[in-house]
Residue, then its C-alpha position, 0 to 999 in steps of 0.5 A: x509500442x506505446x500503444x502497447x506498453x500503456x495497454x499492459x500498465x493498465x490492464x494486468x491485475x490479477x490474482x496468484x493462481x498457481x496457490x488458489x488460497x493464496x492471499x497475494x494480490x498481483x499489481x499492474x504491469x508486471x513483466x515476463x522474462x526471457x528463459x534464459x533469464x530466470x531469476x535465481x533464489x539463493x537460500x543461506x545454510x545453517x552456516x550462513x554460506x552462500x549455496x554452490x547452486x540456488x533454489x529453483x524459481x519456476x514461472x506462472x502468471x505475473x512471476x516467479x516463485x519457489x515454494x516450501x522453502x526452508x530459511x534456517x541461516x537467516x535470510x536469502x538473496x536473488x541472483x536477476x537480470x538487470x533489467x532496463x527499459x532502454x535496452x534489449x533484453x539480449x544485453x541484460x546481465x544477471x546481478x545480485x539483488x538484495x533488500x532495498x536500505x530505504x524500504x520498510x523494515x522488516x520486509x513486509x509479508x503479503x506486501x511487495x517490497x522493492x530490491x536494489x542491486x548490489x556488488x556483494x553477493x553475500x549480502x541478504x535479506x533477513x527474515x525469521x527462520x521457517x518455510x516460505x513461499x517466496x516470490x520474485x517479480x520484474x515491474x515495468x514502469x514509466x521510467x524504468x523496470x522495477x525488481x520487486x519481492x514478497x513471501x509467505x509462510x507455509x503454515x500460515x498463508x493468511x499471515x500479513x505482515x502490516x507496514x510500520x508508516x504510511x506515506x502520501x508521495x508527491x510527484x516531486x518525491x515527498x513523502x508525508x508520513x502516516x504513522x500506525x497508531x494500532x495494527x493495520x491502522x494509520x492516522x496523523x497529521x499533515x499539511x495537505x500536497x498538491x493535487x496529485x498525490x499518492x498512497x504508499x506503504x513506502x517513501x519512494x515509488x510514485x511511478x512503481x503500482x506494487x508499492x502504491x494503493x490506487x482509488x477503487x474507480x479511476x474516476x473517482x478520487x478527489x476528497x472532500x472532507x469527511x469523504x471516505x475513499x476505498x483504496x485497491x492494492x496495486x491498481x489504478x495507482x496512474x490516478x493519482x488523489x486530489x481534492x474536489x472542487x464541488x462540496x455540499x458546504x464551504x467549509x468541507x472543501x480541502x486545499x493543499x496547504x491545509x491542515x488535515x488529519x489522514x486515517x488509512x485503515x488497512x485492517x478492514x476488509x475493504x481498505x480506506x483513506x479519509x481526510x478531514x480538515x483540522x477544523x471539524x478535528x476538535x469537537x470531542x464527546x463532552x463538547x458535543x454534550x452527551x444529554x443535548x443530543x437529539x438526533x445523529x446523522x452521517x455526513x451522508x444524511x443517514x440517521x442513526x440511534x443518539x445512544x450509539x454516540x454514548x455507547x462509543x458504537x461509532x465508526x472514526x469519521x464527521x458525524x451531525x448532531x442535533x442538540x435540544x436548543x435546535x442547533x447543529x453540531x459536527x462531531x468527529x469520531x476519531 
């Protein structure tokens, strides 16, 4: 049983195939419910009352979907099984679910949102009026089942509502906030947590793949200062991040307790995370001396045209500048 459980955790990642153009991704370890336990969607009528009958949801690879759902009363909620890891499915009870009060607000589009059980069927998930495809998922983690949903506007399936902040989550339930500085770009200073932290768009969910970004490679997830890692939503999330003990120079080593700048980019095609030691973040263009720069390099040794420094055509990160007096300086671009 344990072997089968961990195979589920590691192997179930795919795209939603029902609509080929849907941008929504399926993260690891989603479960399939028995036919008599199909979740039910209740969409508010124009007077905001709970309708007498639910909107049908159909199963697909990974979860359940109701398509072309028109919302005119302000929102919806779910009646779904209270799935428990330590009980057979025959004992699961149908339960009302609404939006988790600790989750990012408003509910995110394309990213998964956590649900929480409620005894009040009148409590609903508030979204703007419109027509949506609405998805429900049950995700099995090492500790429990988690109930999740997401949605997308039918008129524009590529719409994405980015999280208002990102977080570094620790195994002891701490959440270090990385604020959004522009749409889909997050940046801020933190005191680095111990090895074993994860990247999330929620303040909780350390063990929930649908709320996490994992490293592109499950064997490459240890930082040195200035290094950028590609993030993959919902995949390799068991591979927590840490700090490399093998660095090109001592100054590039990161340790728990150090102050560092964290930069997360969800806006570009390749989502990335970067940690930069505080000692590298004080350099400015003025400090570098624009006229005194003769050569410009990336940390990996790639030579760039120094004119890119003056024109501002450099992506965020750390660069090495060779000056006219022969010295080498580090330059940080925010």
